[in-house]
N, C-alpha and C positions, 0 to 999 in steps of 0.2 A: 689413757690413750687407747683408742679403738684399733682392733686388728683389721686388716684388709679383708678378712673373710666374714666379718660381722655384717649382717644386713637385715632389713625389715621389709617384708613383702606382704601382699594381700591378694585375695582372689574372691570374687563375688559371683555366686550362682543364684539364679532365679529358680527356686524349687517349684513354683507354681507353673512355670512354662517349660521347665526342664532344660533351660538354656543358660549360657553365661550371661551375666548382667552387663551388657555393653553400654557405654555412655553414662555410667553412674559416677557422680561427683563425690570425692572423698577429701575431707580436710584432715590434716595431721597437725596435732598440737603437742608441745612438751608441757609437762606439768611440774610445778614447783610450789608445793603447798596449795594455796588458793590461787596462785598465779598460773595463767594459761596463756602460752605463747604460740601463735600460729607459725608453723614451719612451712607448709606448702599446701596447695590444692592440686589434686590430680583427677584424671578421669579414666575409667576402665576402658580397655580396648575391646575388640570383637570377641576375645577369649575371656572377658571378665577380669583380666589382669591389668596391672600397670606396666607400661613399656620398660620401666627401670625400677630398681628397688626404691622404696620410699626414703630409706636411709641406708648408707653403706660406708664401710671403712671408717674414716675419720669423723663422719657426720653422725655415726651411731654411738651413743653414749649410754652408760648405765643411768637409769632413771625411770620416771613414770611418763607415760604418753597416752594420748587419746586419739582414736580414729573416729571421725564423724562421717557416717555414710548417709547420703541424701537419697534414701530409698524411695520416699514418696514421689519425688521429682522423677526418678527413673521409672517407677511404675506408671505414673500418669503419662509420661512420654511413650511408654510401651503400649498404651491403649487400655490400661486397666482402669475401670471405673471405681474410684475410691470414694467412700463416704467422706464428707467434710465435717469436722476435721477427720483426717485419716487416722486409723487406729495406730499405724506405724508410719511416721513421716521421716524423722531424722533419728538415726540410730547411733548413739555414742558408745564406743567400747574403750574402756580404760584398762590399761595393762602395764606391767612393769618389765623392764629389761634389766636383768641382773648380770648378764655376761655380754659385753660389747663385742666379743669375738664370735658370737654364735649367730645362727640364722633363726630369726623370729618370723614366723609366718602366721598371719591373723586372717583366716578365711571367714567369710560371712555367707551364710545360706539364708535367703530371704523369700518371703511371700507376703501378700498384703496383710496377713494376720499373725505372722510369727517369724522368728529368726533364731539362728543358733551360730555359735562361733566356738573355736577351740584353738589351741596352739598346734598348728600344722607343721609339716616338715618341708 
């Protein structure tokens, strides 16, 4: 059973423009072996964040998850001229949650030709 303090959050920054990645679509999946279950789709706000945690309290469970960031769509909508196919279009990040009572923050820094992530706070 998850604690009320446990939560999963994300934040996306566009390092090419130096701005938060507003309007970027993100899919969240839970993973169980080869099975992948869609939990929700969200969009980042003007600060590159989601308006609420992706998972929190009882909805956050120990397990493996995947965030799928639709970076290509965001970059195209931002006026970036991408080659087709784009070098980076859809960016999946798989990670594990070992403590359902903890805060897991998965930030993404993107540009048309690179990205990075880490466990933030």
